[in-house]
NUTI-577077 format. One line per field, with one value per residue (C-alpha): residue number from 1; residue in one letter; chain; x, y, z. Coordinates in Angstrom, 1 decimal, m for minus. Layout:
BEGIN
num <- [NUM, ...]
residu <- [A, ...]
chaine <- [A, ...]
px <- [X, ...]
py <- [Y, ...]
pz <- [Z, ...]
% end
This chain:
BEGIN
num <- [1, 2, 3, 4, 5, 6, 7, 8, 9, 10, 11, 12, 13, 14, 15, 16, 17, 18, 19, 20, 21, 22, 23, 24, 25, 26, 27, 28, 29, 30, 31, 32, 33, 34, 35, 36, 37, 38, 39, 40, 41, 42, 43, 44, 45, 46, 47, 48, 49, 50, 51, 52, 53, 54, 55, 56, 57, 58, 59, 60, 61, 62, 63, 64, 65, 66, 67, 68, 69, 70, 71, 72, 73, 74, 75, 76, 77, 78, 79, 80, 81, 82, 83, 84, 85, 86, 87, 88, 89, 90, 91, 92, 93, 94, 95, 96, 97, 98, 99, 100, 101, 102, 103, 104, 105, 106, 107, 108, 109, 110, 111, 112, 113, 114, 115, 116, 117, 118, 119, 120, 121, 122, 123, 124, 125, 126, 127, 128, 129, 130, 131, 132, 133, 134, 135, 136, 137, 138, 139, 140, 141, 142, 143, 144, 145, 146, 147, 148, 149, 150, 151, 152, 153, 154, 155, 156, 157, 158, 159, 160, 161, 162, 163, 164, 165, 166, 167, 168, 169, 170, 171, 172, 173, 174, 175, 176, 177, 178, 179, 180, 181, 182, 183, 184, 185, 186, 187, 188, 189, 190, 191, 192, 193, 194, 195, 196, 197, 198, 199, 200, 201, 202, 203, 204, 205, 206, 207, 208, 209, 210, 211, 212, 213, 214, 215, 216, 217, 218, 219, 220, 221, 222, 223, 224, 225, 226, 227, 228, 229, 230, 231, 232, 233, 234, 235, 236, 237, 238, 239, 240, 241, 242, 243, 244, 245, 246, 247, 248, 249, 250, 251, 252, 253, 254, 255, 256, 257, 258, 259, 260, 261, 262, 263, 264, 265, 266, 267, 268, 269, 270, 271, 272, 273, 274, 275, 276, 277, 278, 279, 280, 281, 282, 283, 284, 285, 286, 287, 288, 289, 290, 291, 292, 293, 294, 295, 296, 297, 298, 299, 300, 301, 302, 303, 304, 305, 306, 307, 308, 309, 310, 311, 312, 313, 314, 315, 316, 317, 318, 319, 320, 321, 322, 323, 324, 325, 326, 327, 328, 329, 330, 331, 332, 333, 334, 335, 336, 337, 338, 339, 340, 341, 342, 343, 344, 345, 346, 347, 348, 349, 350, 351, 352, 353, 354, 355, 356, 357, 358, 359, 360, 361, 362, 363, 364, 365, 366, 367, 368, 369, 370, 371, 372, 373, 374, 375, 376, 377, 378, 379, 380, 381, 382, 383, 384, 385, 386, 387, 388, 389, 390, 391, 392, 393, 394, 395, 396, 397, 398, 399]
residu <- [M, A, E, P, G, S, A, A, K, A, R, P, A, S, F, G, K, G, I, V, S, T, A, E, L, Y, L, S, Q, D, E, I, D, E, F, I, R, E, T, K, I, A, P, Q, L, F, Y, G, D, E, G, A, E, Y, G, V, C, P, Y, I, T, F, Y, I, Y, H, G, R, E, D, F, L, P, L, C, H, E, V, I, E, L, H, Q, E, L, Q, T, L, I, D, R, P, F, L, R, V, Y, N, S, R, W, G, S, W, V, K, A, T, P, Q, K, L, G, R, D, L, L, Q, E, H, A, Q, W, T, L, K, K, G, F, R, D, F, V, V, K, A, T, D, K, E, S, P, A, A, S, A, R, W, A, I, S, A, E, V, S, E, C, P, E, M, N, Y, T, T, V, K, M, T, F, R, D, Q, W, Y, R, D, G, N, N, R, H, V, W, H, A, F, V, E, K, W, L, N, R, L, H, P, I, Q, C, Y, S, G, Y, E, I, G, T, T, T, T, G, V, F, G, A, Y, E, S, D, V, M, E, R, I, C, A, D, Y, F, Y, G, L, D, I, D, H, A, F, R, M, G, F, H, P, H, D, D, K, K, G, Y, V, N, H, G, R, L, G, A, G, L, R, T, P, T, W, C, F, L, L, S, P, F, W, L, Q, K, L, G, K, R, P, S, E, V, R, M, A, L, K, H, P, A, I, K, I, T, E, I, P, Y, P, H, G, K, H, N, P, N, G, D, S, A, L, W, I, R, M, G, E, L, H, L, Y, P, V, D, E, G, V, P, E, L, P, M, L, A, N, A, L, I, K, P, I, R, C, N, W, L, Q, L, F, T, L, D, P, W, E, G, D, P, N, P, R, F, D, F, E, N, G, P, K, W, M, A, R, F, D, E, D, S, E, W, P, N, R, E, A, R, Q, K, P, A, T, P, E, G, A, K]
chaine <- [A, A, A, A, A, A, A, A, A, A, A, A, A, A, A, A, A, A, A, A, A, A, A, A, A, A, A, A, A, A, A, A, A, A, A, A, A, A, A, A, A, A, A, A, A, A, A, A, A, A, A, A, A, A, A, A, A, A, A, A, A, A, A, A, A, A, A, A, A, A, A, A, A, A, A, A, A, A, A, A, A, A, A, A, A, A, A, A, A, A, A, A, A, A, A, A, A, A, A, A, A, A, A, A, A, A, A, A, A, A, A, A, A, A, A, A, A, A, A, A, A, A, A, A, A, A, A, A, A, A, A, A, A, A, A, A, A, A, A, A, A, A, A, A, A, A, A, A, A, A, A, A, A, A, A, A, A, A, A, A, A, A, A, A, A, A, A, A, A, A, A, A, A, A, A, A, A, A, A, A, A, A, A, A, A, A, A, A, A, A, A, A, A, A, A, A, A, A, A, A, A, A, A, A, A, A, A, A, A, A, A, A, A, A, A, A, A, A, A, A, A, A, A, A, A, A, A, A, A, A, A, A, A, A, A, A, A, A, A, A, A, A, A, A, A, A, A, A, A, A, A, A, A, A, A, A, A, A, A, A, A, A, A, A, A, A, A, A, A, A, A, A, A, A, A, A, A, A, A, A, A, A, A, A, A, A, A, A, A, A, A, A, A, A, A, A, A, A, A, A, A, A, A, A, A, A, A, A, A, A, A, A, A, A, A, A, A, A, A, A, A, A, A, A, A, A, A, A, A, A, A, A, A, A, A, A, A, A, A, A, A, A, A, A, A, A, A, A, A, A, A, A, A, A, A, A, A, A, A, A, A, A, A, A, A, A, A, A, A, A, A, A, A, A, A, A, A, A, A, A, A, A, A, A, A, A, A, A, A, A, A, A, A, A, A, A, A, A, A]
px <- [m93.0, m91.9, m91.9, m91.4, m88.2, m86.7, m88.6, m86.8, m88.0, m87.0, m85.8, m87.9, m86.5, m85.2, m82.1, m81.1, m79.1, m76.6, m74.8, m71.2, m71.1, m71.9, m73.4, m76.9, m77.7, m78.5, m81.2, m83.6, m84.5, m87.9, m86.5, m84.3, m87.0, m89.0, m86.1, m85.2, m88.6, m89.1, m86.1, m87.1, m90.1, m88.4, m84.4, m83.3, m85.4, m83.5, m83.8, m82.1, m81.2, m82.0, m79.2, m77.9, m80.2, m78.6, m80.3, m79.2, m78.8, m77.1, m73.6, m70.9, m67.1, m64.1, m60.5, m58.0, m54.4, m52.2, m49.0, m48.2, m48.5, m52.1, m53.2, m54.6, m56.2, m57.8, m59.1, m60.7, m62.1, m63.9, m65.3, m66.7, m68.3, m69.8, m71.3, m72.8, m74.4, m76.0, m78.1, m79.5, m80.4, m84.0, m83.6, m81.2, m77.9, m78.7, m75.2, m71.6, m68.2, m66.0, m62.6, m61.0, m62.3, m62.6, m66.3, m69.7, m71.9, m75.5, m75.2, m76.1, m75.5, m72.0, m70.8, m71.8, m70.4, m67.2, m65.8, m65.4, m64.3, m61.7, m60.2, m60.0, m58.5, m55.2, m55.6, m55.0, m52.2, m50.5, m50.5, m49.2, m52.2, m52.5, m56.2, m58.4, m62.1, m65.5, m68.5, m72.2, m75.5, m79.1, m79.5, m79.0, m76.2, m73.3, m73.5, m76.7, m77.2, m78.4, m81.0, m78.2, m74.6, m70.9, m67.6, m64.2, m60.7, m58.1, m54.9, m51.9, m49.9, m50.7, m47.9, m50.1, m53.6, m55.8, m58.1, m61.4, m64.9, m67.8, m71.8, m74.8, m77.8, m81.5, m83.1, m86.5, m85.2, m82.9, m86.1, m88.3, m88.9, m85.7, m83.5, m81.4, m80.3, m79.0, m77.3, m75.4, m74.4, m73.2, m71.0, m69.5, m68.7, m66.7, m65.1, m63.7, m62.2, m61.2, m59.5, m59.8, m57.9, m60.9, m64.4, m67.5, m71.5, m74.2, m76.0, m74.7, m75.4, m75.2, m71.7, m70.6, m70.4, m69.8, m66.2, m62.8, m63.2, m67.0, m69.3, m70.0, m73.5, m73.1, m70.3, m73.3, m76.0, m73.4, m72.9, m76.5, m77.8, m75.1, m77.2, m80.1, m78.7, m76.3, m76.2, m75.0, m71.4, m69.0, m67.5, m65.1, m63.4, m60.8, m59.4, m59.7, m57.7, m55.3, m52.2, m50.4, m50.8, m47.1, m44.9, m41.3, m40.4, m42.5, m45.1, m49.1, m51.2, m53.7, m56.4, m56.7, m57.8, m54.2, m54.0, m56.8, m60.3, m63.5, m66.1, m68.4, m72.5, m73.7, m71.1, m67.3, m64.3, m61.6, m58.8, m55.8, m53.6, m55.7, m56.6, m52.8, m52.8, m56.0, m53.7, m56.7, m57.4, m60.8, m62.2, m61.6, m63.2, m66.3, m66.2, m66.0, m69.0, m71.2, m74.6, m77.5, m78.2, m74.4, m73.1, m69.4, m68.1, m64.9, m63.5, m60.2, m57.3, m54.3, m51.0, m49.1, m47.0, m49.9, m50.9, m47.7, m49.7, m52.4, m55.3, m59.1, m60.6, m63.6, m66.7, m69.3, m72.8, m74.4, m78.1, m80.3, m79.3, m80.7, m80.1, m80.3, m82.3, m81.0, m84.2, m84.3, m81.0, m77.5, m77.8, m76.0, m74.6, m72.5, m71.4, m70.0, m68.3, m66.8, m65.5, m63.6, m61.9, m61.2, m57.5, m56.9, m60.0, m58.6, m59.6, m58.3, m60.3, m60.5, m64.1, m64.7, m63.8, m63.5, m61.6, m63.2, m63.0, m64.2, m67.5, m69.1, m72.7, m73.3, m72.5, m69.8, m67.4, m63.6, m60.7, m62.4, m65.8, m64.6, m63.0, m65.9, m68.1, m65.8, m66.2, m69.5, m70.3, m67.7, m69.2, m68.2, m69.3, m71.7, m72.4, m74.6, m75.4, m75.5, m79.5, m79.5, m77.1, m79.5, m82.2, m82.0, m80.2, m81.7, m82.7, m80.8, m82.1, m84.2, m85.7]
py <- [m87.4, m87.3, m83.7, m82.6, m83.4, m84.7, m88.1, m90.8, m94.4, m97.5, m100.8, m104.2, m105.9, m109.0, m106.7, m106.7, m104.1, m102.8, m104.5, m105.0, m108.4, m107.5, m110.7, m109.4, m106.9, m103.6, m102.6, m104.8, m103.5, m102.5, m100.6, m98.8, m97.7, m96.5, m94.4, m93.3, m92.2, m90.5, m88.5, m87.4, m85.4, m84.3, m84.8, m85.7, m88.4, m90.9, m94.5, m97.4, m98.6, m96.3, m94.3, m94.9, m93.6, m91.8, m89.6, m87.2, m83.9, m80.3, m80.0, m77.6, m78.2, m75.9, m77.3, m74.8, m75.3, m73.5, m73.1, m73.5, m70.3, m70.1, m72.8, m70.6, m67.9, m70.6, m72.1, m68.7, m68.2, m71.7, m71.2, m67.7, m69.6, m72.1, m69.2, m67.5, m70.8, m71.5, m67.9, m69.7, m73.2, m74.0, m76.8, m77.0, m78.8, m82.1, m83.5, m81.8, m82.8, m82.1, m81.7, m82.1, m85.1, m86.8, m87.7, m86.6, m84.9, m83.5, m80.0, m76.9, m73.1, m73.5, m76.2, m74.6, m71.3, m69.2, m69.2, m72.9, m73.5, m70.8, m72.6, m75.6, m74.8, m73.1, m76.4, m78.2, m75.8, m76.3, m79.8, m80.1, m82.1, m82.4, m81.3, m79.0, m80.4, m78.5, m80.9, m80.7, m82.3, m81.9, m85.6, m87.8, m90.3, m88.4, m91.7, m90.7, m87.9, m84.8, m81.8, m79.6, m80.2, m79.2, m80.8, m78.6, m80.2, m77.4, m79.3, m78.2, m80.5, m78.9, m80.5, m83.6, m82.4, m79.6, m78.0, m79.0, m77.0, m79.1, m78.4, m80.0, m77.5, m78.4, m78.7, m77.6, m74.2, m73.3, m73.6, m71.4, m67.7, m65.4, m68.2, m69.0, m65.3, m65.7, m68.9, m67.8, m64.4, m66.5, m68.7, m66.1, m64.3, m67.3, m67.5, m64.3, m65.1, m68.7, m68.6, m72.1, m73.9, m75.9, m75.5, m77.7, m77.7, m79.8, m83.0, m86.1, m88.9, m86.9, m87.9, m84.7, m86.2, m90.1, m89.9, m90.2, m93.9, m93.2, m95.9, m99.0, m98.1, m94.6, m95.9, m98.2, m95.6, m93.7, m96.3, m97.2, m93.3, m92.9, m95.0, m92.5, m89.0, m87.3, m84.5, m86.6, m85.6, m87.7, m85.8, m87.4, m84.4, m85.8, m88.4, m86.5, m83.7, m85.7, m85.1, m82.1, m80.7, m79.2, m81.7, m80.6, m84.1, m84.3, m86.8, m86.1, m88.9, m89.0, m90.6, m87.4, m83.6, m82.6, m84.0, m82.2, m81.0, m83.0, m83.2, m80.5, m80.9, m77.4, m74.8, m75.1, m73.0, m72.1, m70.7, m68.8, m72.0, m74.1, m71.6, m71.1, m75.0, m75.0, m72.1, m69.8, m66.4, m65.5, m64.0, m67.2, m68.8, m66.8, m67.2, m71.1, m70.8, m68.1, m69.2, m67.4, m69.9, m69.7, m67.2, m66.2, m64.3, m62.8, m63.7, m61.8, m63.7, m62.3, m62.5, m65.7, m68.8, m70.1, m67.1, m64.9, m62.6, m61.6, m63.2, m63.6, m67.0, m67.4, m68.9, m70.6, m71.3, m73.3, m72.8, m74.2, m76.9, m80.1, m83.9, m84.4, m87.8, m89.9, m90.7, m86.8, m87.0, m85.7, m82.1, m79.5, m77.0, m79.7, m80.7, m77.2, m77.0, m80.6, m79.7, m76.6, m78.3, m81.8, m80.7, m80.5, m83.2, m85.3, m88.9, m91.4, m90.0, m92.4, m92.4, m95.0, m94.9, m98.8, m100.8, m103.1, m107.0, m109.7, m111.0, m108.0, m108.4, m104.8, m102.2, m99.8, m97.9, m99.4, m98.6, m99.5, m97.9, m94.7, m93.2, m93.9, m92.0, m89.0, m89.0, m89.1, m85.7, m86.2, m86.7, m90.4, m91.3, m94.5, m93.7, m95.2, m97.0, m96.8, m96.7, m94.1, m92.0, m91.9, m89.7, m86.1, m83.7, m81.7, m78.4, m75.4, m74.2, m77.1, m77.8]
pz <- [m19.1, m22.8, m24.3, m27.7, m29.5, m26.0, m25.4, m23.7, m24.6, m22.6, m24.6, m24.0, m21.0, m23.1, m24.0, m20.2, m18.7, m20.9, m23.7, m22.5, m23.6, m27.0, m27.6, m28.9, m31.3, m29.6, m31.6, m34.0, m37.5, m36.0, m33.2, m35.9, m38.0, m35.0, m33.6, m37.2, m37.8, m34.6, m34.9, m38.3, m36.3, m33.4, m32.6, m29.0, m28.7, m26.3, m26.8, m24.9, m21.2, m18.3, m17.2, m20.9, m23.4, m26.5, m29.2, m32.0, m30.4, m31.6, m30.5, m30.8, m30.2, m29.7, m30.4, m29.0, m29.8, m26.9, m25.3, m21.6, m20.5, m21.7, m19.3, m16.3, m18.8, m20.4, m17.2, m16.5, m19.9, m19.9, m16.5, m17.6, m20.7, m18.3, m16.5, m19.2, m20.5, m17.3, m18.1, m21.8, m20.5, m19.7, m18.1, m15.1, m14.5, m12.3, m12.2, m12.0, m12.1, m9.3, m11.0, m7.8, m6.5, m9.9, m9.3, m10.7, m7.8, m7.4, m9.3, m6.7, m7.1, m5.2, m7.3, m10.5, m9.7, m10.6, m7.1, m6.6, m10.0, m10.1, m6.8, m8.6, m11.6, m9.2, m7.4, m10.5, m11.6, m8.3, m8.1, m11.6, m13.0, m16.8, m17.3, m15.7, m16.1, m16.5, m16.7, m16.3, m17.6, m17.3, m16.9, m14.0, m15.6, m17.4, m19.7, m21.4, m24.1, m22.7, m23.7, m22.3, m21.0, m21.1, m21.1, m21.0, m20.6, m20.4, m21.1, m19.4, m22.2, m25.6, m27.4, m27.4, m26.6, m27.5, m25.1, m26.1, m25.0, m26.0, m25.4, m26.4, m26.9, m27.0, m30.1, m29.1, m27.4, m30.1, m32.9, m30.5, m30.7, m31.0, m29.6, m32.8, m32.7, m29.2, m29.7, m32.5, m30.9, m27.9, m30.2, m32.3, m28.9, m27.5, m31.1, m30.6, m27.1, m27.4, m30.9, m31.5, m34.1, m35.5, m34.6, m35.5, m34.8, m36.1, m35.0, m33.5, m31.1, m28.2, m26.0, m24.6, m21.1, m21.9, m21.1, m22.9, m23.5, m24.9, m25.3, m27.0, m27.3, m28.6, m31.3, m32.5, m32.5, m34.7, m37.4, m37.5, m37.9, m40.4, m42.8, m42.5, m42.0, m44.2, m41.8, m38.6, m37.4, m35.3, m32.4, m30.0, m28.4, m26.3, m29.3, m32.1, m30.7, m29.3, m31.4, m33.0, m36.3, m36.5, m34.9, m35.4, m36.5, m39.6, m37.8, m37.7, m36.7, m39.9, m37.4, m35.7, m36.3, m36.5, m39.8, m41.0, m40.9, m40.5, m43.1, m42.3, m42.1, m40.5, m39.1, m39.3, m38.8, m41.2, m39.0, m40.2, m40.0, m41.8, m44.2, m45.1, m45.5, m47.7, m49.8, m50.1, m49.1, m47.5, m50.9, m52.7, m49.7, m50.1, m54.1, m53.6, m51.1, m52.9, m52.1, m50.4, m47.6, m46.3, m43.7, m43.6, m40.7, m40.2, m36.7, m35.5, m34.8, m32.9, m34.5, m33.4, m34.3, m35.7, m37.3, m38.3, m40.8, m38.5, m40.4, m39.3, m39.1, m41.3, m39.3, m41.7, m41.2, m44.1, m44.2, m41.2, m38.7, m40.6, m40.3, m44.1, m44.2, m46.6, m48.3, m49.3, m51.4, m51.3, m49.7, m51.7, m49.0, m47.4, m50.9, m51.6, m48.1, m48.7, m52.2, m50.4, m47.7, m49.1, m49.7, m46.1, m45.1, m42.8, m44.4, m42.0, m39.2, m36.4, m35.9, m33.4, m29.5, m28.8, m31.2, m33.5, m33.3, m35.4, m34.6, m33.2, m33.6, m34.0, m36.8, m35.9, m37.8, m38.4, m40.6, m43.6, m43.4, m41.7, m44.7, m47.1, m44.3, m44.2, m48.2, m48.3, m49.8, m52.9, m56.1, m56.9, m53.5, m52.9, m49.2, m48.0, m50.9, m54.9, m54.8, m52.4, m54.3, m57.1, m55.4, m56.4, m54.4, m51.3, m52.8, m50.9, m47.8, m47.3, m43.8]
% end
């Protein structure tokens, strides 16, 4: 049964099961219009084939850069975060990933529990495997967008991978009662414990548990929605956090977050490493983002290789969680954040999970339109088109 902000709608049977052949349009224009209209009213409406429904969901991802010696301590931190998240969710996890078996299984208190996960972390280290994985979703299928989900991959090979912790949280829950404050306190607590090198939160097509290789359908949904929502983000944690940012040979992959920051849409982190790259002190950042709707919180960071001066990170929240529909005009707050981080922006960030090919009938990001989307908050941008950019800017703090 549908519920506000969490409805699911099956596509017409004429589309068949799945779209692997890519021979047909995934959504007709009428379906796109309906999806966009309903999503403006309440995000987390899921649309698609059974078991592979996708929708716009709020999320947060921590990107953590660390050494091999941090592997087991980080496993324990991720397990504790996972335990605390279970005290917040208002819908139970239905499926959980068994890191030892490498498969999804029915969620039970034991399989979601601390003891079994710690056993799996020790086993992963003993066997010399590269990653320890914690994943859970409130959907029967991990291939679908969720209301609540977590996907954490602790890397034992940090010279090529970041450890990533990504969560989808339920939009309606976040907006009810005191839950905004509960969620932000939870996030700030784990920023203090995990000390990520980058962190982002906002709206995306929910892909937390879709896996390393993503999904063609979610790629299509991302590109469709990017034409209608300035506030959409695209976060493929494993792929975007795959390459180091300080390779000793001087090479950085410009298609990954090692090359710079992603364009912020709501909350983002300026860690000491990226503050140094930006060449600004915290006071200068506060001045550049001086606005009554922007909140900046200092997060103490330890001394280390990427923080020789022991500086604090800045966790920046720009107003309220908002999709910023294109027909409401270019939003002010993301424009301010974009102007700040533009010198260290990862302009060539790869946004797709599957390589584009000639003759693809569905819209997707590629090497040409990806950089244009990353620059959508630039003053001279024409994303998604020149006519849309002529609308007046969204007033600050708009809801």
